[in-house]
C-alpha angles and dihedrals in degrees: 000000000000090000089054090056096047102041122051089203093060120077133165089226127341115231094263093050091047092050092050095045094044092049092051092046092051094047093050097034116132111196091198092057112086091199092059092046091050094046095049092046094048094048091048091049091049090051092049092048091049091050091047096047095046110027105023091047086063092057142276097279093050092048094047092047090053092051093046092048091049094049091044092053091050091049092050091052092048092242097129120089095010122128 
């Protein structure tokens, strides 16, 4: 995570990778399986920490622009709301 903060070329998961991974995890998710719950939670926490360390540390406007751009690109590609 520290490497993600220091080096602009290092990311935990870029937005496209995160969208793919998250979609697969949700489709295969088994709520009764503690391993699945732990994995999904830890990946989500790592993604939030990465966003916080890199984007939020640069300021509110920068962080919000990044989130809006990411969501906009997913919407344009039709990757939101699909199962």
